[in-house]
C-alpha positions as CSV (number, residue, x, y, z in Angstrom):
1,M,0.0,0.0,0.0
2,N,1.1,3.6,-0.6
3,V,0.4,6.8,1.3
4,D,-2.8,8.6,0.1
5,P,-2.0,10.8,-2.8
6,Q,-3.7,13.8,-1.3
7,V,-1.5,13.4,1.8
8,I,1.6,13.3,-0.3
9,R,0.5,16.4,-2.1
10,L,-0.1,18.3,1.1
11,I,3.2,17.2,2.6
12,K,5.1,18.3,-0.5
13,I,3.4,21.7,-0.5
14,I,4.5,22.2,3.1
15,R,8.0,20.9,2.5
16,D,8.5,23.3,-0.4
17,K,7.3,26.2,1.8
18,M,9.8,25.2,4.5
19,I,12.6,25.0,2.0
20,E,11.6,28.5,0.8
21,L,11.8,29.7,4.4
22,E,15.2,28.1,4.8
23,H,13.9,25.8,7.6
24,P,17.1,24.7,9.5
25,P,18.1,21.1,10.0
26,L,16.5,19.4,13.0
27,N,19.7,19.3,15.0
28,Q,19.9,23.1,14.7
29,L,16.2,23.8,15.1
30,T,15.2,25.6,18.3
31,P,11.9,25.1,20.1
32,E,11.0,28.7,19.4
33,Q,11.7,28.2,15.7
34,S,9.7,25.0,15.6
35,R,6.6,26.8,16.9
36,D,6.9,29.5,14.3
37,Y,7.3,27.0,11.5
38,Y,4.4,24.9,12.9
39,K,2.1,27.9,12.8
40,I,3.0,28.6,9.2
41,A,2.5,24.9,8.3
42,R,-0.9,25.0,10.0
43,G,-2.0,27.6,7.4
44,Y,-2.1,24.7,4.9
45,F,-4.7,22.8,6.9
46,P,-8.1,24.4,6.2
47,E,-10.7,23.9,8.8
48,V,-14.0,22.1,8.3
49,P,-16.9,24.4,9.3
50,V,-18.8,23.3,12.5
51,A,-22.0,24.9,13.7
52,G,-24.1,24.5,16.8
53,V,-21.3,24.5,19.4
54,R,-21.0,27.0,22.3
55,V,-17.3,27.8,23.0
56,E,-16.1,29.4,26.2
57,E,-12.6,30.4,27.3
58,T,-11.6,30.0,30.9
59,S,-8.6,29.1,33.1
60,F,-7.7,27.9,36.5
61,H,-4.8,28.0,39.0
62,A,-2.8,24.9,39.0
63,E,-1.6,23.5,42.3
64,V,1.9,25.0,41.9
65,G,0.4,28.4,41.1
66,H,0.5,29.0,37.4
67,E,-2.5,29.5,35.2
68,I,-3.8,26.7,32.9
69,P,-6.0,27.9,30.0
70,L,-9.0,25.9,28.9
71,R,-11.4,26.1,26.0
72,I,-14.8,24.4,26.7
73,Y,-17.0,23.2,23.8
74,A,-20.6,22.4,24.6
75,P,-23.2,21.1,22.1
76,K,-26.7,22.4,21.9
77,G,-29.3,20.6,24.1
78,K,-30.4,20.2,27.7
79,G,-27.8,17.7,28.8
80,P,-26.3,16.4,30.9
81,F,-23.6,15.5,28.4
82,P,-20.6,13.2,28.6
83,V,-17.3,15.0,29.1
84,L,-14.0,14.6,27.2
85,V,-10.9,16.3,28.6
86,Y,-8.7,16.7,25.5
87,F,-4.9,17.2,25.2
88,H,-3.5,18.6,21.9
89,G,-0.6,17.1,20.0
90,G,2.7,18.7,19.1
91,G,5.4,16.6,20.7
92,W,5.0,18.4,24.1
93,V,7.0,21.3,22.4
94,F,4.4,23.1,20.2
95,G,0.6,23.1,19.7
96,D,-2.0,24.9,21.6
97,L,-5.7,25.4,22.1
98,D,-6.0,26.9,18.6
99,S,-4.3,23.9,16.9
100,A,-6.8,21.5,18.3
101,D,-9.8,23.8,17.9
102,N,-11.4,22.3,14.8
103,V,-11.3,18.7,15.9
104,C,-12.6,19.7,19.3
105,R,-15.5,21.5,17.7
106,Y,-16.1,18.5,15.5
107,F,-16.2,16.0,18.4
108,S,-18.4,18.2,20.5
109,C,-21.0,18.8,17.8
110,H,-21.1,15.3,16.2
111,A,-20.4,13.1,19.2
112,Q,-22.6,15.3,21.5
113,V,-20.0,15.6,24.1
114,I,-18.6,18.5,26.2
115,V,-14.9,18.9,25.2
116,V,-12.5,20.6,27.6
117,S,-9.3,21.4,25.7
118,V,-6.3,22.0,27.9
119,G,-3.4,24.4,27.3
120,Y,-0.8,22.5,29.2
121,R,2.8,23.8,29.7
122,L,5.2,23.0,26.9
123,A,8.8,21.8,26.9
124,P,11.7,22.4,27.0
125,E,10.8,25.5,29.2
126,N,8.7,23.1,31.3
127,K,10.1,19.6,31.0
128,Y,8.6,16.3,32.3
129,P,6.6,16.0,34.5
130,A,5.2,19.6,34.0
131,A,2.7,18.7,31.2
132,F,1.7,15.5,33.1
133,Y,1.0,17.5,36.3
134,D,-1.1,20.0,34.3
135,A,-3.1,17.1,32.9
136,I,-3.8,15.8,36.4
137,D,-4.8,19.2,37.6
138,S,-7.1,19.6,34.6
139,I,-9.0,16.4,35.4
140,R,-9.5,17.5,39.0
141,W,-10.8,20.9,37.9
142,V,-13.2,19.4,35.3
143,F,-14.5,16.9,37.8
144,H,-15.4,19.6,40.3
145,Q,-16.6,22.3,37.8
146,I,-18.0,20.8,34.7
147,K,-21.6,20.5,36.1
148,N,-21.8,24.2,35.5
149,W,-21.7,23.4,31.8
150,K,-24.2,20.6,32.0
151,G,-21.5,18.0,32.2
152,D,-22.0,14.5,33.5
153,T,-19.0,13.6,35.8
154,S,-20.1,9.9,35.9
155,N,-19.2,9.8,32.2
156,L,-15.9,11.5,32.2
157,A,-13.4,10.6,29.4
158,V,-9.8,11.6,28.7
159,G,-8.3,11.9,25.3
160,G,-5.8,13.4,23.0
161,E,-3.7,13.1,19.9
162,S,0.0,12.1,19.7
163,S,1.8,13.7,22.7
164,G,-1.7,14.6,24.0
165,G,-2.7,10.9,23.7
166,N,0.4,10.1,25.8
167,L,-0.8,12.5,28.5
168,A,-4.3,11.0,28.3
169,A,-3.0,7.4,28.7
170,A,-0.7,8.6,31.6
171,V,-3.5,10.3,33.6
172,A,-5.8,7.3,33.1
173,I,-3.2,5.2,34.9
174,Y,-2.7,7.8,37.6
175,F,-6.3,8.2,38.5
176,R,-6.9,4.5,38.5
177,D,-4.3,4.2,41.2
178,H,-4.2,7.4,43.2
179,E,-7.4,9.4,43.5
180,Q,-11.2,9.0,43.8
181,I,-12.0,10.3,40.3
182,D,-13.2,7.6,38.0
183,L,-12.5,8.0,34.3
184,S,-15.0,6.1,32.2
185,H,-13.1,6.1,28.9
186,Q,-9.8,6.9,27.2
187,F,-9.6,8.1,23.6
188,L,-6.1,7.8,22.2
189,I,-5.4,9.1,18.6
190,T,-2.0,8.0,17.2
191,P,-0.6,8.2,20.8
192,V,3.0,8.2,22.0
193,L,3.1,5.1,24.3
194,D,6.7,4.1,24.7
195,Y,10.2,5.5,24.7
196,N,11.4,2.8,22.2
197,F,12.7,3.5,18.7
198,D,13.2,-0.1,17.7
199,T,9.6,-1.2,16.8
200,L,8.7,-2.5,13.4
201,S,7.2,0.9,12.5
202,Y,10.3,2.8,13.6
203,Q,12.5,0.4,11.7
204,A,10.4,1.1,8.6
205,N,11.8,4.7,8.8
206,Y,8.8,6.5,7.4
207,K,9.4,10.0,6.1
208,Y,5.8,11.3,6.1
209,N,5.0,14.0,8.6
210,L,6.3,12.4,11.8
211,T,9.7,10.8,11.4
212,N,12.0,8.9,13.7
213,E,14.3,11.9,13.9
214,K,11.5,14.2,14.9
215,M,10.3,11.8,17.6
216,K,13.7,11.6,19.1
217,W,14.0,15.4,19.0
218,F,10.7,15.7,20.8
219,F,11.7,13.3,23.6
220,E,15.1,15.1,24.0
221,H,13.2,18.3,24.7
222,Y,10.5,16.7,26.9
223,L,12.7,14.6,29.2
224,N,15.3,15.8,31.6
225,H,17.2,12.5,31.0
226,S,16.6,9.5,28.8
227,T,16.2,7.3,31.9
228,E,12.8,9.0,32.4
229,G,11.7,7.1,29.4
230,E,11.3,4.1,31.6
231,D,8.7,5.8,33.7
232,M,5.2,4.5,32.9
233,F,3.8,8.1,32.9
234,V,6.2,8.7,30.0
235,S,5.8,5.2,28.5
236,P,2.3,4.0,29.4
237,L,3.1,0.7,27.6
238,R,5.5,-0.1,30.4
239,N,2.8,0.0,33.0
240,P,3.1,-3.4,34.7
241,D,-0.7,-3.7,35.4
242,M,-3.3,-2.7,32.8
243,K,-6.2,-4.1,34.8
244,E,-9.3,-1.8,35.4
245,L,-8.1,0.9,33.0
246,P,-10.9,2.8,31.2
247,Q,-12.7,1.4,28.2
248,T,-10.5,2.5,25.3
249,L,-10.9,3.9,21.7
250,L,-7.5,3.7,20.0
251,V,-6.7,5.2,16.6
252,T,-3.6,4.2,14.6
253,A,-2.3,5.0,11.1
254,E,-0.3,2.8,8.7
255,F,2.6,5.1,7.9
256,D,3.2,6.3,11.5
257,P,6.3,5.4,13.5
258,L,4.0,5.1,16.5
259,R,1.8,2.4,14.9
260,E,3.3,-0.7,16.6
261,E,3.3,0.7,20.1
262,G,-0.4,1.4,19.5
263,F,-1.0,-2.3,18.5
264,S,1.0,-3.4,21.5
265,Y,-1.0,-1.3,23.9
266,K,-4.3,-2.8,22.5
267,K,-2.9,-6.3,23.1
268,R,-1.8,-5.5,26.7
269,L,-5.1,-3.9,27.6
270,E,-7.1,-6.7,26.2
271,E,-5.0,-9.3,28.0
272,C,-6.0,-7.6,31.2
273,G,-9.7,-7.5,30.4
274,V,-10.0,-3.9,29.2
275,S,-12.4,-3.3,26.4
276,V,-10.6,-1.8,23.4
277,D,-11.9,-0.6,20.0
278,L,-9.1,-0.2,17.5
279,L,-9.6,2.0,14.4
280,H,-6.6,1.5,12.1
281,Y,-6.3,3.6,8.9
282,D,-4.4,2.3,5.9
283,Y,-2.8,5.0,3.6
284,M,-2.7,7.5,6.5
285,V,0.1,9.2,8.3
286,H,0.6,10.6,11.8
287,S,-1.7,13.5,12.7
288,F,-4.0,12.8,9.8
289,I,-7.0,14.1,11.8
290,N,-5.6,17.6,11.2
291,M,-5.8,17.1,7.4
292,I,-9.6,16.8,7.2
293,G,-10.1,20.0,5.2
294,T,-7.7,18.7,2.5
295,V,-7.6,14.9,2.5
296,D,-10.8,13.1,1.7
297,R,-9.8,9.8,3.5
298,A,-8.9,11.8,6.6
299,K,-12.3,13.4,6.7
300,Q,-13.9,10.0,6.2
301,A,-11.8,8.6,9.0
302,L,-12.7,11.4,11.4
303,D,-16.4,10.8,10.7
304,E,-15.9,7.1,11.6
305,I,-13.9,8.0,14.7
306,T,-16.5,10.5,15.9
307,R,-19.3,8.0,15.4
308,K,-17.4,5.5,17.4
309,L,-16.7,8.0,20.1
310,K,-20.3,8.9,20.4
311,E,-21.3,5.2,20.5
312,M,-18.7,4.5,23.2
313,L,-19.8,7.5,25.4
314,S,-23.4,6.4,25.1
315,D,-22.8,2.9,26.4
């Protein structure tokens, strides 16, 4: 199988723009530069219009005193609605509430769920475990406050894409073991699940969107030291006990270095009795859900993912 031609076309357009802008090699790229280039690249990802969602900006004080911005998306209706706490992607280095805005609107409208998008602290200014702690604080805040937005705390899910999927999987483990807040579901889209560059999909050395080199660069900026990669809150796949984790919706893509760790996570969860729905997409690359305004297969995939999310939260 080959990568979808529309994906190839989009990647080429962005690559040509980066060459025009004299994008530096990865080993010379600073985090600040990466954020600037990321914002330019995002301009080539047109949004899909979504109507019928109320959006509200708010924030709260984290336990250590800084402010964590939130964007809350609420569908029309009386409620109470299931709640999804969502963490954006970007390798823990870039990305923000705006970069996840379109998919959050889409999920809220079409899955009939309140989505709370979290603006967690980024690396390397705030290395591990800063983003993880922000994710924990966000769950606590939502649990105590979301009723004000017609949210149902008995149906509280956590989710995210890529590095955001990593944070979602990590907090699902944390809350199972440490606090009296029950997470009903976890929704993991092409998530980072292991500090391991030797899986079959890494060995394939794909050059589409996310590459092996980029993933190593992200980890270098996120972690204080490579030994932290052994921590199960960095590598949820290394959690020794998967029992009683939330019902899971897991999304993987064929040409993604993270594909095999997604497959392994599904197997580990199922071996411990956790219900898992895997949606795997051939022809697709990492972060394809952000390509829905340009790539037909990506939009079709998002529609299926959203239907499955709605079905899961309605169980």
